[in-house]
Backbone and ligand atoms as CSV (ligand in chain L), in Angstrom:
chain,resi,resn,atom,element,x,y,z
A,1,UNK,N,N,110.863,-86.080,-16.976
A,1,UNK,CA,C,111.250,-87.280,-16.272
A,1,UNK,C,C,110.522,-87.351,-15.006
A,2,UNK,N,N,110.043,-88.612,-14.725
A,2,UNK,CA,C,109.193,-88.733,-13.417
A,2,UNK,C,C,110.232,-89.150,-12.382
A,3,UNK,N,N,109.872,-88.688,-11.222
A,3,UNK,CA,C,110.715,-89.033,-10.187
A,3,UNK,C,C,110.370,-90.521,-9.686
A,4,UNK,N,N,111.466,-91.145,-9.219
A,4,UNK,CA,C,111.322,-92.487,-8.632
A,4,UNK,C,C,110.540,-92.444,-7.381
A,5,UNK,N,N,109.954,-93.600,-7.087
A,5,UNK,CA,C,109.262,-93.606,-5.965
A,5,UNK,C,C,110.123,-93.381,-4.681
A,6,UNK,N,N,111.261,-93.907,-4.653
A,6,UNK,CA,C,112.262,-93.622,-3.585
A,6,UNK,C,C,113.270,-92.730,-4.315
A,7,UNK,N,N,113.268,-91.582,-3.754
A,7,UNK,CA,C,114.209,-90.420,-4.558
A,7,UNK,C,C,115.259,-89.877,-3.644
A,8,UNK,N,N,115.200,-90.160,-2.422
A,8,UNK,CA,C,116.114,-89.546,-1.455
A,8,UNK,C,C,116.631,-90.473,-0.358
A,9,UNK,N,N,117.702,-89.928,0.340
A,9,UNK,CA,C,118.124,-90.691,1.471
A,9,UNK,C,C,118.733,-89.593,2.481
A,10,UNK,N,N,118.462,-89.793,3.772
A,10,UNK,CA,C,118.845,-88.865,4.775
A,10,UNK,C,C,120.416,-89.033,4.896
A,11,UNK,N,N,121.078,-87.937,4.986
A,11,UNK,CA,C,122.565,-87.848,5.178
A,11,UNK,C,C,122.991,-88.773,6.374
A,12,UNK,N,N,122.136,-88.625,7.429
A,12,UNK,CA,C,122.613,-89.423,8.614
A,12,UNK,C,C,122.658,-90.933,8.415
A,13,UNK,N,N,121.785,-91.374,7.450
A,13,UNK,CA,C,121.750,-92.927,7.178
A,13,UNK,C,C,122.977,-93.202,6.417
A,14,UNK,N,N,123.258,-92.462,5.393
A,14,UNK,CA,C,124.520,-92.611,4.684
A,14,UNK,C,C,125.741,-92.702,5.549
A,15,UNK,N,N,125.849,-91.794,6.544
A,15,UNK,CA,C,126.928,-91.736,7.458
A,15,UNK,C,C,126.943,-93.016,8.269
A,16,UNK,N,N,125.737,-93.519,8.636
A,16,UNK,CA,C,125.641,-94.723,9.402
A,16,UNK,C,C,126.161,-95.934,8.560
A,17,UNK,N,N,125.738,-95.938,7.365
A,17,UNK,CA,C,126.183,-96.996,6.405
A,17,UNK,C,C,127.709,-96.985,6.377
A,18,UNK,N,N,128.268,-95.888,6.194
A,18,UNK,CA,C,129.765,-95.805,6.021
A,18,UNK,C,C,130.557,-96.311,7.282
A,19,UNK,N,N,129.901,-95.876,8.354
A,19,UNK,CA,C,130.440,-96.180,9.699
A,19,UNK,C,C,130.354,-97.753,9.936
A,20,UNK,N,N,129.217,-98.248,9.670
A,20,UNK,CA,C,129.037,-99.706,9.910
A,20,UNK,C,C,129.915,-100.410,8.892
A,21,UNK,N,N,130.169,-99.968,7.740
A,21,UNK,CA,C,130.878,-100.622,6.795
A,21,UNK,C,C,132.258,-100.629,7.106
A,22,UNK,N,N,132.874,-99.650,7.659
A,22,UNK,CA,C,134.145,-99.516,8.317
A,22,UNK,C,C,134.416,-100.556,9.496
A,23,UNK,N,N,133.355,-100.536,10.258
A,23,UNK,CA,C,133.455,-101.494,11.467
A,23,UNK,C,C,133.371,-102.902,11.014
A,24,UNK,N,N,132.681,-103.215,9.905
A,24,UNK,CA,C,132.368,-104.533,9.621
A,24,UNK,C,C,133.665,-105.039,8.673
A,25,UNK,N,N,134.362,-104.089,8.141
A,25,UNK,CA,C,135.440,-104.448,7.216
A,25,UNK,C,C,136.419,-105.386,7.906
A,26,UNK,N,N,136.956,-106.477,7.328
A,26,UNK,CA,C,136.962,-106.698,5.843
A,26,UNK,C,C,135.736,-107.654,5.430
A,27,UNK,N,N,134.762,-107.674,6.265
A,27,UNK,CA,C,133.606,-108.437,5.959
A,27,UNK,C,C,132.645,-107.485,5.385
A,28,UNK,N,N,131.526,-107.933,4.769
A,28,UNK,CA,C,130.492,-107.146,4.131
A,28,UNK,C,C,129.582,-106.638,5.223
A,29,UNK,N,N,129.081,-105.419,5.220
A,29,UNK,CA,C,127.981,-105.069,6.008
A,29,UNK,C,C,126.669,-105.095,5.136
A,30,UNK,N,N,125.567,-105.650,5.736
A,30,UNK,CA,C,124.299,-105.723,4.949
A,30,UNK,C,C,123.163,-105.312,5.965
A,31,UNK,N,N,122.159,-104.649,5.304
A,31,UNK,CA,C,121.083,-104.207,5.919
A,31,UNK,C,C,119.961,-103.913,4.963
A,32,UNK,N,N,118.680,-103.857,5.439
A,32,UNK,CA,C,117.577,-103.444,4.752
A,32,UNK,C,C,117.357,-101.959,4.968
A,33,UNK,N,N,116.639,-101.304,4.032
A,33,UNK,CA,C,116.426,-99.876,4.205
A,33,UNK,C,C,114.897,-99.690,4.245
A,34,UNK,N,N,114.495,-98.577,5.165
A,34,UNK,CA,C,113.147,-98.254,5.187
A,34,UNK,C,C,113.024,-96.836,4.740
A,35,UNK,N,N,111.927,-96.588,3.992
A,35,UNK,CA,C,111.746,-95.171,3.502
A,35,UNK,C,C,110.216,-94.725,3.897
A,36,UNK,N,N,110.093,-93.460,4.038
A,36,UNK,CA,C,108.960,-92.708,4.102
A,36,UNK,C,C,108.848,-91.502,3.230
A,37,UNK,N,N,107.720,-91.522,2.537
A,37,UNK,CA,C,107.527,-90.318,1.596
A,37,UNK,C,C,108.674,-90.278,0.518
A,38,UNK,N,N,109.140,-91.429,0.159
A,38,UNK,CA,C,110.224,-91.425,-0.854
A,38,UNK,C,C,111.568,-91.270,-0.348
A,39,UNK,N,N,111.822,-91.127,1.058
A,39,UNK,CA,C,112.996,-90.818,1.495
A,39,UNK,C,C,113.584,-91.889,2.471
A,40,UNK,N,N,114.631,-92.450,2.132
A,40,UNK,CA,C,115.282,-93.514,3.099
A,40,UNK,C,C,115.601,-93.031,4.358
A,41,UNK,N,N,115.183,-93.282,5.633
A,41,UNK,CA,C,115.433,-92.730,6.774
A,41,UNK,C,C,115.945,-93.725,7.780
A,42,UNK,N,N,116.008,-94.920,7.551
A,42,UNK,CA,C,116.336,-95.991,8.541
A,42,UNK,C,C,116.942,-97.197,7.939
A,43,UNK,N,N,117.906,-97.771,8.664
A,43,UNK,CA,C,118.399,-99.022,8.396
A,43,UNK,C,C,117.749,-100.103,9.314
A,44,UNK,N,N,117.435,-101.275,8.508
A,44,UNK,CA,C,116.978,-102.389,9.274
A,44,UNK,C,C,118.030,-103.461,9.381
A,45,UNK,N,N,118.555,-103.718,10.519
A,45,UNK,CA,C,119.470,-104.805,10.593
A,45,UNK,C,C,118.748,-106.176,10.706
A,46,UNK,N,N,119.321,-107.059,9.878
A,46,UNK,CA,C,118.467,-108.336,9.799
A,46,UNK,C,C,119.257,-109.378,10.581
A,47,UNK,N,N,118.722,-110.042,11.666
A,47,UNK,CA,C,119.237,-111.003,12.225
A,47,UNK,C,C,119.276,-112.345,11.250
A,48,UNK,N,N,120.472,-112.911,11.371
A,48,UNK,CA,C,120.712,-114.051,10.445
A,48,UNK,C,C,121.197,-113.655,9.072
A,49,UNK,N,N,121.504,-112.347,8.879
A,49,UNK,CA,C,122.217,-112.002,7.687
A,49,UNK,C,C,123.609,-112.413,7.802
A,50,UNK,N,N,124.080,-113.022,6.746
A,50,UNK,CA,C,125.471,-113.555,6.858
A,50,UNK,C,C,126.411,-112.655,6.062
A,51,UNK,N,N,127.532,-112.165,6.659
A,51,UNK,CA,C,128.572,-111.536,5.806
A,51,UNK,C,C,129.724,-112.422,5.866
A,52,UNK,N,N,130.339,-112.586,4.682
A,52,UNK,CA,C,131.561,-113.359,4.643
A,52,UNK,C,C,132.491,-112.524,3.707
A,53,UNK,N,N,133.610,-113.168,3.548
A,53,UNK,CA,C,134.620,-112.447,2.671
A,53,UNK,C,C,134.211,-112.303,1.224
A,54,UNK,N,N,133.251,-113.277,0.903
A,54,UNK,CA,C,132.794,-113.435,-0.462
A,54,UNK,C,C,131.646,-112.324,-0.759
A,55,UNK,N,N,130.428,-112.719,-0.632
A,55,UNK,CA,C,129.436,-111.779,-0.639
A,55,UNK,C,C,128.344,-111.929,0.295
A,56,UNK,N,N,127.616,-110.893,0.517
A,56,UNK,CA,C,126.672,-110.895,1.598
A,56,UNK,C,C,125.391,-111.687,1.244
A,57,UNK,N,N,124.952,-112.423,2.251
A,57,UNK,CA,C,123.817,-113.220,1.864
A,57,UNK,C,C,122.616,-112.610,2.521
A,58,UNK,N,N,121.546,-112.486,1.864
A,58,UNK,CA,C,120.373,-111.738,2.313
A,58,UNK,C,C,119.320,-112.849,2.610
A,59,UNK,N,N,119.084,-113.199,3.830
A,59,UNK,CA,C,118.100,-114.232,4.087
A,59,UNK,C,C,116.798,-113.751,3.801
A,60,UNK,N,N,116.179,-114.208,2.687
A,60,UNK,CA,C,114.877,-113.723,2.413
A,60,UNK,C,C,113.731,-114.219,3.423
A,61,UNK,N,N,113.930,-115.420,4.028
A,61,UNK,CA,C,113.063,-116.021,4.864
A,61,UNK,C,C,112.954,-115.168,6.006
A,62,UNK,N,N,113.983,-114.393,6.402
A,62,UNK,CA,C,114.014,-113.619,7.715
A,62,UNK,C,C,113.496,-112.231,7.461
A,63,UNK,N,N,113.155,-111.879,6.172
A,63,UNK,CA,C,112.760,-110.531,6.048
A,63,UNK,C,C,111.272,-110.172,6.535
A,64,UNK,N,N,111.225,-109.191,7.240
A,64,UNK,CA,C,109.929,-108.914,7.749
A,64,UNK,C,C,108.965,-108.419,6.758
A,65,UNK,N,N,107.704,-108.776,7.026
A,65,UNK,CA,C,106.791,-108.353,6.016
A,65,UNK,C,C,106.400,-106.823,6.245
A,66,UNK,N,N,106.986,-105.941,5.663
A,66,UNK,CA,C,106.959,-104.603,6.139
A,66,UNK,C,C,107.129,-103.771,4.832
A,67,UNK,N,N,105.987,-103.109,4.309
A,67,UNK,CA,C,105.939,-102.380,3.075
A,67,UNK,C,C,106.832,-101.026,3.089
A,68,UNK,N,N,107.342,-100.674,4.297
A,68,UNK,CA,C,108.163,-99.512,4.295
A,68,UNK,C,C,109.506,-99.753,4.080
A,69,UNK,N,N,109.870,-101.200,3.913
A,69,UNK,CA,C,111.162,-101.642,3.496
A,69,UNK,C,C,111.195,-101.565,1.981
A,70,UNK,N,N,112.303,-100.731,1.576
A,70,UNK,CA,C,112.338,-100.475,-0.014
A,70,UNK,C,C,113.542,-101.169,-0.707
A,71,UNK,N,N,114.379,-101.655,0.050
A,71,UNK,CA,C,115.433,-102.366,-0.605
A,71,UNK,C,C,116.635,-102.696,0.328
A,72,UNK,N,N,117.884,-102.840,-0.179
A,72,UNK,CA,C,118.929,-103.270,0.588
A,72,UNK,C,C,120.178,-102.279,0.430
A,73,UNK,N,N,121.026,-102.580,1.289
A,73,UNK,CA,C,122.294,-101.824,1.265
A,73,UNK,C,C,123.420,-102.819,1.818
A,74,UNK,N,N,124.568,-102.897,1.149
A,74,UNK,CA,C,125.703,-103.709,1.575
A,74,UNK,C,C,126.918,-103.007,1.073
A,75,UNK,N,N,128.045,-103.473,1.808
A,75,UNK,CA,C,129.437,-102.927,1.426
A,75,UNK,C,C,130.244,-103.826,0.568
A,76,UNK,N,N,131.138,-103.363,-0.017
A,76,UNK,CA,C,132.152,-104.183,-0.854
A,76,UNK,C,C,133.414,-103.778,-0.186
A,77,UNK,N,N,134.057,-104.765,0.427
A,77,UNK,CA,C,135.469,-104.523,1.089
A,77,UNK,C,C,136.546,-104.356,0.001
A,78,UNK,N,N,136.290,-103.465,-0.863
A,78,UNK,CA,C,137.198,-103.364,-2.106
A,78,UNK,C,C,136.905,-101.960,-2.782
A,79,UNK,N,N,137.569,-101.573,-3.842
A,79,UNK,CA,C,137.441,-100.288,-4.452
A,79,UNK,C,C,136.303,-100.204,-5.409
A,80,UNK,N,N,135.491,-101.304,-5.606
A,80,UNK,CA,C,134.393,-101.198,-6.648
A,80,UNK,C,C,132.953,-101.298,-6.095
A,81,UNK,N,N,132.133,-100.445,-6.453
A,81,UNK,CA,C,130.783,-100.583,-6.075
A,81,UNK,C,C,129.764,-101.153,-7.123
A,82,UNK,N,N,130.339,-101.752,-8.084
A,82,UNK,CA,C,129.348,-102.365,-9.192
A,82,UNK,C,C,128.838,-103.749,-8.525
A,83,UNK,N,N,127.494,-103.921,-8.905
A,83,UNK,CA,C,126.929,-105.171,-8.336
A,83,UNK,C,C,127.377,-106.455,-9.012
A,84,UNK,N,N,127.639,-107.358,-8.229
A,84,UNK,CA,C,127.975,-108.692,-8.716
A,84,UNK,C,C,126.867,-109.492,-9.178
A,85,UNK,N,N,127.186,-110.707,-9.676
A,85,UNK,CA,C,125.966,-111.556,-10.286
A,85,UNK,C,C,124.978,-111.853,-9.084
A,86,UNK,N,N,125.478,-112.150,-7.873
A,86,UNK,CA,C,124.709,-112.414,-6.744
A,86,UNK,C,C,124.099,-111.219,-6.338
A,87,UNK,N,N,124.535,-110.125,-6.461
A,87,UNK,CA,C,123.913,-108.784,-6.084
A,87,UNK,C,C,122.661,-108.655,-7.001
A,88,UNK,N,N,122.857,-108.803,-8.375
A,88,UNK,CA,C,121.922,-108.599,-9.231
A,88,UNK,C,C,120.753,-109.486,-8.845
A,89,UNK,N,N,121.047,-110.765,-8.523
A,89,UNK,CA,C,119.993,-111.762,-8.181
A,89,UNK,C,C,119.141,-111.166,-6.916
A,90,UNK,N,N,119.941,-110.710,-5.999
A,90,UNK,CA,C,119.227,-110.174,-4.793
A,90,UNK,C,C,118.423,-108.966,-5.247
A,91,UNK,N,N,118.968,-108.147,-6.068
A,91,UNK,CA,C,118.201,-106.860,-6.375
A,91,UNK,C,C,116.866,-107.237,-7.123
A,92,UNK,N,N,116.952,-108.266,-7.994
A,92,UNK,CA,C,115.676,-108.528,-8.722
A,92,UNK,C,C,114.668,-109.277,-7.905
A,93,UNK,N,N,115.195,-109.908,-6.715
A,93,UNK,CA,C,114.067,-110.712,-5.948
A,93,UNK,C,C,113.591,-109.885,-4.775
A,94,UNK,N,N,114.238,-108.631,-4.505
A,94,UNK,CA,C,113.727,-107.980,-3.292
A,94,UNK,C,C,113.854,-106.540,-3.318
A,95,UNK,N,N,112.741,-105.689,-3.434
A,95,UNK,CA,C,112.952,-104.284,-3.255
A,95,UNK,C,C,113.196,-103.647,-4.563
A,96,UNK,N,N,113.138,-102.286,-4.587
A,96,UNK,CA,C,113.336,-101.497,-5.664
A,96,UNK,C,C,114.603,-100.626,-5.628
A,97,UNK,N,N,115.207,-100.488,-4.548
A,97,UNK,CA,C,116.264,-99.490,-4.369
A,97,UNK,C,C,117.440,-100.117,-3.565
A,98,UNK,N,N,118.563,-100.132,-4.214
A,98,UNK,CA,C,119.677,-100.974,-3.574
A,98,UNK,C,C,120.956,-100.058,-3.570
A,99,UNK,N,N,121.606,-100.026,-2.438
A,99,UNK,CA,C,122.911,-99.144,-2.423
A,99,UNK,C,C,124.036,-100.110,-2.096
A,100,UNK,N,N,125.052,-99.991,-2.796
A,100,UNK,CA,C,126.249,-100.520,-2.522
A,100,UNK,C,C,127.355,-99.494,-2.347
A,101,UNK,N,N,128.179,-99.627,-1.180
A,101,UNK,CA,C,129.184,-98.810,-0.946
A,101,UNK,C,C,130.476,-99.556,-0.971
A,102,UNK,N,N,131.571,-98.945,-1.107
A,102,UNK,CA,C,132.874,-99.610,-1.190
A,102,UNK,C,C,133.950,-98.868,-0.420
A,103,UNK,N,N,135.198,-99.366,-0.456
A,103,UNK,CA,C,136.110,-98.498,0.187
A,103,UNK,C,C,136.438,-97.261,-0.664
A,104,UNK,N,N,136.844,-96.005,0.158
A,104,UNK,CA,C,137.009,-95.970,1.547
A,104,UNK,C,C,135.834,-95.637,2.370
A,105,UNK,N,N,134.577,-96.019,1.907
A,105,UNK,CA,C,133.376,-95.748,2.598
A,105,UNK,C,C,133.278,-94.358,3.005
A,106,UNK,N,N,133.204,-93.493,2.094
A,106,UNK,CA,C,132.972,-92.095,2.353
A,106,UNK,C,C,131.712,-91.591,1.462
A,107,UNK,N,N,131.376,-90.291,1.527
A,107,UNK,CA,C,130.230,-89.905,0.917
A,107,UNK,C,C,130.160,-89.938,-0.624
A,108,UNK,N,N,131.351,-90.350,-1.137
A,108,UNK,CA,C,131.459,-90.497,-2.673
A,108,UNK,C,C,131.581,-91.871,-3.077
A,109,UNK,N,N,131.728,-92.782,-2.113
A,109,UNK,CA,C,131.870,-94.208,-2.415
A,109,UNK,C,C,130.631,-95.119,-2.727
A,110,UNK,N,N,129.494,-94.495,-2.418
A,110,UNK,CA,C,128.300,-95.290,-2.612
A,110,UNK,C,C,127.719,-95.000,-4.024
A,111,UNK,N,N,126.765,-96.009,-4.395
A,111,UNK,CA,C,125.963,-95.841,-5.532
A,111,UNK,C,C,124.721,-96.486,-5.362
A,112,UNK,N,N,123.675,-96.023,-6.087
A,112,UNK,CA,C,122.338,-96.603,-6.014
A,112,UNK,C,C,121.924,-97.318,-7.249
A,113,UNK,N,N,121.211,-98.356,-7.046
A,113,UNK,CA,C,120.798,-99.243,-8.198
A,113,UNK,C,C,119.256,-99.559,-8.132
A,114,UNK,N,N,118.624,-99.706,-9.274
A,114,UNK,CA,C,117.284,-100.082,-9.303
A,114,UNK,C,C,117.284,-101.719,-9.329
A,115,UNK,N,N,116.079,-102.219,-9.375
A,115,UNK,CA,C,115.848,-103.751,-9.439
A,115,UNK,C,C,116.722,-104.471,-10.478
A,116,UNK,N,N,116.938,-103.867,-11.638
A,116,UNK,CA,C,117.550,-104.362,-12.714
A,116,UNK,C,C,119.212,-104.255,-12.578
A,117,UNK,N,N,119.621,-103.542,-11.421
A,117,UNK,CA,C,120.960,-103.244,-11.251
A,117,UNK,C,C,121.571,-102.011,-12.214
A,118,UNK,N,N,120.486,-101.029,-12.663
A,118,UNK,CA,C,120.958,-100.026,-13.286
A,118,UNK,C,C,121.147,-98.897,-12.273
A,119,UNK,N,N,122.176,-98.100,-12.518
A,119,UNK,CA,C,122.438,-96.934,-11.535
A,119,UNK,C,C,121.163,-95.940,-11.592
A,120,UNK,N,N,120.847,-95.518,-10.427
A,120,UNK,CA,C,119.876,-94.462,-10.321
A,120,UNK,C,C,120.283,-93.397,-9.450
A,121,UNK,N,N,119.688,-92.222,-9.596
A,121,UNK,CA,C,120.009,-91.119,-8.670
A,121,UNK,C,C,119.334,-91.061,-7.405
A,122,UNK,N,N,119.894,-90.819,-6.407
A,122,UNK,CA,C,119.330,-90.733,-5.135
A,122,UNK,C,C,119.851,-89.415,-4.372
A,123,UNK,N,N,118.925,-88.627,-4.012
A,123,UNK,CA,C,119.237,-87.283,-3.563
A,123,UNK,C,C,119.520,-87.449,-2.058
A,124,UNK,N,N,120.716,-86.755,-1.554
A,124,UNK,CA,C,121.056,-86.750,-0.290
A,124,UNK,C,C,120.270,-85.548,0.470
A,125,UNK,N,N,119.395,-85.885,1.398
A,125,UNK,CA,C,118.712,-84.685,2.008
A,125,UNK,C,C,119.020,-84.617,3.508
L,1,ZN,ZN,ZN,127.916,-106.851,-3.561
């Protein structure tokens, strides 16, 4: 089995995602993610990204042209981390690696998906 291009995420980034999700709750937290050598090491907060009670909107016109950005992360202010229809649309239009976290926003509440919305493994490093 070949390793995905993006295969890992730094623990601190996950902790930051959980913390930001808790602070944004009950709204959704949304950000882009940057990777180097296959490991996500940074969140990129997007000016103009809208979070509402419904679903996070990812303003593609605001996305920087930056090849180190590999995908998106957002939170679900509920107990499920499965992608919604809108999420699948976002996944297919931008990036290869997407994380959704949900309540209670801890180290076991997140999941990683590929462009098609299929769960993929991401190692915490
Ligand atoms: Zn969602």
